[in-house]
C-alpha positions in Angstrom: 35.1 131.8 -68.5 31.1 132.2 -68.2 29.5 133.8 -65.1 25.6 133.0 -65.0 22.9 133.9 -62.8 19.1 132.7 -63.0 15.3 133.4 -60.9 12.2 132.9 -61.1 9.4 135.0 -60.1 5.6 134.9 -60.2 3.2 136.2 -63.1 -0.1 134.3 -62.4 -2.9 137.5 -62.7 -4.9 138.5 -60.0 -8.1 139.7 -61.8 -10.4 138.3 -64.9 -8.0 136.9 -67.8 -9.1 135.8 -71.1 -7.4 133.0 -71.7 -5.3 132.1 -74.8 -5.0 129.7 -77.5 -8.6 128.5 -78.3 -11.4 130.7 -79.9 -14.3 129.1 -78.5 -13.5 130.2 -74.8 -16.4 132.9 -74.0 -15.3 134.1 -71.1 -13.0 135.1 -68.5 -11.3 132.3 -66.6 -12.8 130.7 -63.2 -9.9 129.7 -61.2 -5.9 129.8 -61.4 -5.2 125.7 -60.7 -1.3 126.0 -60.9 0.8 129.0 -60.3 2.5 130.6 -63.8 5.4 132.0 -63.8 8.3 133.5 -65.5 12.0 132.5 -65.3 15.2 134.6 -66.4 18.7 133.0 -67.3 21.5 135.8 -67.5 25.3 134.8 -69.0 28.2 136.8 -69.6 31.3 136.0 -71.1 35.2 137.3 -70.1 35.1 140.3 -71.6 31.8 141.3 -70.1 28.7 140.5 -72.8 26.0 139.4 -71.9 23.1 137.2 -73.3 19.6 137.1 -71.4 16.6 134.1 -72.2 13.4 135.0 -70.5 10.6 132.4 -70.2 7.4 132.7 -69.3 3.9 129.8 -68.9 2.5 131.6 -71.6 1.1 131.4 -75.2 3.8 133.9 -76.6 4.9 137.0 -75.8 2.3 138.9 -78.3 4.7 142.1 -80.6 3.2 145.1 -78.0 4.7 143.6 -74.8 7.5 141.5 -76.3 8.4 145.3 -77.8 7.9 147.1 -74.7 9.5 144.7 -72.4 12.9 144.4 -74.5 13.1 148.3 -74.5 12.5 148.4 -70.2 15.5 145.9 -70.5 17.9 148.0 -72.6 17.0 151.4 -70.9 16.8 150.1 -67.6 19.6 146.7 -67.8 21.2 147.9 -70.9 20.5 144.8 -72.9 19.9 145.6 -76.1 17.9 143.3 -78.6 19.7 141.1 -79.8 20.9 139.8 -76.4 17.4 139.2 -75.3 15.2 136.4 -76.2 11.7 136.0 -75.2 9.5 132.8 -75.0 6.5 131.6 -74.8 6.2 128.0 -72.9 2.7 128.0 -75.4 0.4 127.0 -72.6 -3.3 127.0 -74.1 -4.6 128.0 -70.7 -3.0 131.5 -69.9 -4.2 135.2 -69.9 -4.0 136.4 -73.7 -3.6 140.5 -74.5 -7.3 141.5 -73.3 -6.4 142.1 -69.7 -3.5 145.6 -69.9 -3.2 145.3 -66.0 -1.7 141.8 -66.5 0.5 143.1 -69.6 2.0 145.1 -67.4 3.0 142.7 -64.7 3.9 140.6 -67.5 6.8 143.3 -68.3 7.3 144.4 -65.0 8.5 141.0 -64.1 10.0 140.2 -66.9 12.6 143.2 -66.4 12.3 141.6 -62.4 13.6 138.6 -63.1 16.5 139.9 -65.6 18.0 142.3 -63.0 17.3 139.6 -60.4 19.3 137.3 -62.4 22.4 139.8 -62.8 23.0 140.2 -59.1 23.4 136.4 -58.9 25.9 135.6 -61.6 29.5 133.5 -60.9 31.5 131.3 -62.3 29.8 128.6 -64.0 30.1 125.7 -66.3 27.9 125.0 -69.2 26.8 121.4 -70.1 25.1 119.9 -72.6 22.8 116.3 -73.1 21.0 114.7 -75.2 18.0 112.6 -74.9 13.9 112.0 -76.2 10.6 111.4 -75.1 7.5 110.1 -76.2 5.3 112.6 -74.8 4.0 113.8 -78.4 2.6 113.1 -81.7 2.4 114.5 -85.0 -0.8 116.1 -84.9 -1.9 116.4 -88.8 -4.7 112.6 -88.7 -6.0 112.1 -92.2 -9.7 111.0 -92.3 -11.4 107.9 -93.7 -12.4 110.6 -96.8 -8.9 112.2 -96.9 -9.2 115.4 -95.0 -6.3 116.3 -92.7 -7.5 116.9 -89.3 -5.9 117.8 -85.9 -6.0 114.1 -84.0 -3.4 112.2 -84.2 -1.0 110.7 -86.9 1.9 108.3 -85.5 4.1 107.9 -88.2 4.1 111.4 -89.1 7.3 113.2 -88.6 7.9 114.9 -84.8 11.1 115.4 -83.2 11.1 113.9 -80.8 14.5 114.8 -79.7 15.6 116.3 -76.1 18.7 118.5 -75.3 19.1 120.1 -72.4 21.7 122.4 -70.9 23.1 122.2 -67.4 24.4 125.4 -66.0 26.1 124.7 -63.3 28.6 127.0 -60.7 32.2 126.1 -59.9 31.2 124.0 -57.1 28.9 121.7 -59.1 25.9 123.4 -57.6 23.0 124.1 -59.9 22.7 127.5 -61.4 19.5 126.4 -63.2 18.5 124.3 -66.6 17.5 124.4 -69.6 15.3 122.4 -72.2 14.7 122.6 -75.9 11.6 120.3 -76.9 8.8 120.6 -79.3 5.4 119.9 -77.9 2.2 122.5 -77.9 0.8 122.6 -74.4 -2.4 121.9 -75.2 -3.5 118.5 -72.1 -5.8 121.2 -71.1 -8.5 121.6 -74.2 -11.3 124.6 -74.6 -13.4 123.3 -72.2 -11.1 124.1 -68.9 -11.0 127.7 -68.0 -8.5 127.5 -65.4 -5.2 129.2 -64.8 -2.1 126.7 -65.8 0.8 126.4 -66.9 -0.6 123.0 -68.7 2.2 120.1 -69.3 5.5 122.3 -69.3 4.6 124.1 -66.5 4.1 121.3 -64.2 7.2 119.5 -65.5 8.8 122.9 -65.1 7.9 122.8 -61.0 8.2 119.2 -60.5 12.1 119.1 -62.0 12.9 122.6 -59.6 11.7 121.1 -56.9 14.2 117.4 -57.1 17.0 120.5 -58.0 16.2 122.6 -55.1 14.4 124.9 -56.8 17.3 125.9 -59.1 15.2 127.5 -62.4 14.1 125.5 -65.4 14.1 127.2 -68.1 11.3 125.7 -71.1 11.9 126.4 -74.7 9.6 125.0 -77.0 10.9 123.2 -80.1 9.3 123.2 -83.3 5.4 122.3 -82.1 3.5 123.3 -85.0 2.5 120.1 -85.9 2.5 118.2 -82.4 0.5 118.1 -79.6 0.6 115.8 -76.6 -0.5 112.2 -77.5 -3.6 113.2 -74.5 -6.1 116.2 -74.9 -6.9 118.4 -75.7 -9.4 117.5 -72.6 -10.7 119.0 -69.5 -8.9 117.2 -66.9 -5.4 117.6 -65.4 -4.7 114.0 -64.3 -3.5 113.5 -68.2 -1.0 117.2 -67.5 0.7 115.3 -64.5 1.0 112.4 -65.8 3.2 113.5 -69.5 4.5 116.0 -67.2 5.7 113.2 -65.0 7.1 111.6 -68.7 9.2 114.2 -69.4 10.9 114.8 -66.4 11.8 111.3 -66.3 13.1 111.8 -69.6 14.9 115.3 -68.4 16.8 113.8 -65.7 18.0 111.2 -67.8 19.3 113.7 -71.0 20.6 115.5 -67.6 22.4 112.4 -66.6 24.2 112.0 -70.1 25.5 115.9 -69.6 29.4 116.5 -70.7 31.3 119.9 -69.7 32.0 122.2 -73.1 36.0 122.7 -73.1 36.7 125.9 -74.1 39.8 128.1 -72.6 37.2 131.5 -73.8 34.2 130.8 -74.4 31.9 134.1 -76.2 28.4 135.0 -76.1 26.6 136.6 -79.1 23.5 137.3 -80.7 22.6 138.3 -83.9 18.4 139.3 -85.4 18.0 138.8 -89.4 14.8 140.2 -91.2 13.5 137.4 -94.0 10.9 137.8 -96.6 8.7 135.0 -96.3 6.4 134.7 -99.4 2.5 135.4 -98.5 -0.1 133.1 -100.4 -1.2 134.6 -103.9 -3.6 136.8 -104.1 -3.2 138.1 -100.6 -4.1 141.9 -99.7 -1.6 142.5 -97.6 1.3 142.1 -100.5 3.3 139.5 -101.7 6.1 138.7 -99.0 6.3 139.1 -95.0 8.9 140.0 -92.9 9.6 138.5 -89.9 12.7 138.9 -87.7 14.4 135.7 -86.7 17.1 135.8 -83.3 20.0 133.7 -82.5 22.7 133.9 -79.7 25.6 131.6 -78.4 26.9 130.7 -75.8 30.4 129.2 -76.5 29.6 126.2 -78.4 25.9 126.2 -77.3 23.6 128.0 -80.5 20.0 128.8 -79.6 17.8 130.0 -83.1 14.5 130.7 -83.1 11.4 132.2 -85.2 8.6 134.4 -83.5 5.8 131.8 -85.1 4.7 128.4 -85.1 7.7 125.7 -86.9 7.3 122.5 -88.0 9.1 119.2 -86.9 10.6 118.9 -90.2 12.3 122.0 -90.1 14.4 121.8 -86.7 14.8 118.3 -87.4 16.1 119.0 -91.1 18.5 122.2 -89.6 19.5 120.0 -87.0 20.6 117.3 -89.3 22.6 119.8 -91.2 24.8 121.2 -88.9 25.8 117.9 -87.0 27.8 117.6 -83.9 26.6 121.8 -82.7 24.6 121.9 -79.5 22.2 123.3 -80.9 18.0 124.2 -79.6 15.8 125.7 -82.1 12.9 127.0 -81.1 8.9 128.3 -81.8 7.7 131.4 -79.9 11.1 133.5 -79.8 9.8 137.5 -79.1 6.1 136.4 -80.1 4.3 133.5 -82.2 2.0 136.7 -83.9 4.1 135.4 -87.5 2.3 132.3 -88.0 2.3 128.5 -89.0 5.5 127.9 -91.6 3.7 124.6 -93.1 6.7 122.4 -94.9 5.5 122.3 -98.6 4.8 119.1 -98.7 1.8 120.1 -96.4 -0.2 122.5 -98.5 -1.4 120.1 -101.5 -3.0 117.9 -97.9 -4.3 121.2 -96.5 -5.7 121.0 -92.5 -5.4 123.5 -90.1 -2.1 125.0 -90.3 -2.2 125.2 -93.7 -5.2 126.8 -94.0 -5.2 129.8 -90.7 -1.1 130.3 -92.6 0.1 133.2 -94.3 2.3 132.2 -96.0 2.5 130.2 -99.5 4.3 127.2 -100.0 8.0 128.1 -100.9 7.4 129.5 -97.5 9.5 127.0 -95.2 12.3 126.3 -97.3 13.3 130.3 -97.3 12.7 129.8 -93.8 15.1 126.5 -93.1 18.2 128.7 -95.2 17.5 131.4 -92.9 17.8 129.6 -89.8 21.3 128.3 -91.4 22.2 132.3 -92.2 22.2 133.4 -88.8 23.5 130.2 -87.5 26.1 131.5 -90.1 26.4 134.5 -88.6 27.4 133.5 -85.2 31.0 131.7 -86.4 31.9 135.4 -88.1 
């Protein structure tokens, strides 16, 4: 038996904030176009073990709020760090870390949402559905002179798979919905100074309206080299257009969802430190230690990296263990660890390779580490 409860709270800033995601912005936000939300899903198995997923309409939980949030969740709700996953939807139109007041609200609301979700625990079932969506495109475009720029590369690798979890109570009413899909939240560009959840936020609100307000948790996938096919640009209308397209893809996938037939589904969590080699000559040493996290709820597996993963990585890991309901995520418990480009990208260069702290061997190590931590959930 699985018990499940979910909650949604507001995290819209009330005071001036710089917006995260684009370095060229030079002043605080000018207005709020649409509210930002934080959503929590609490799962408990028949032996009393707990897991909590928390996703917020933000770029990511950077190191400081992630650490404070996990510490408070453990102190106030008894949740050990491996039992909580913090996700950012990766909108580039939410506050950065420069406003301490807003960061305090973010952490407090994360604890509040988790606590509220716990009060709503009731027997539930998990169904898994699969589909695909075409709003994303590989963004590593090769120009006429051979350079790789942030643009459109329709022939490039792009993980378009959409995995949906439907969490319903015993009477069939929705407790929550979860979706794992890869596409940057950058329909709005750097000339926009409005607070917005971008396309993931717009899709979540619309999906929740159709679900009688059951919380919808969006888990960003291997989007390190995937942008929406429109943007970055200034107008909001394309946000709504792509959000609507994703929404329809989500409900098609939901129609395919099948209940997992398990007698006693258990929940588990694991953490795994991984050393990724740095670029030669790095002043910070030859390797960087990053922390992967994975969870299991029955046969459903989740794993995430606190940075930006390429689509090739998520596709490869998923194809290595076919038949397992698997959600692979970027921006888990942070995003500060940076891009991990595939080896093939290094000779080409481009933005992701330029800003990555890692050597070209790092992605293969990360890929194996994903498989290793997922294997630990079977022990």
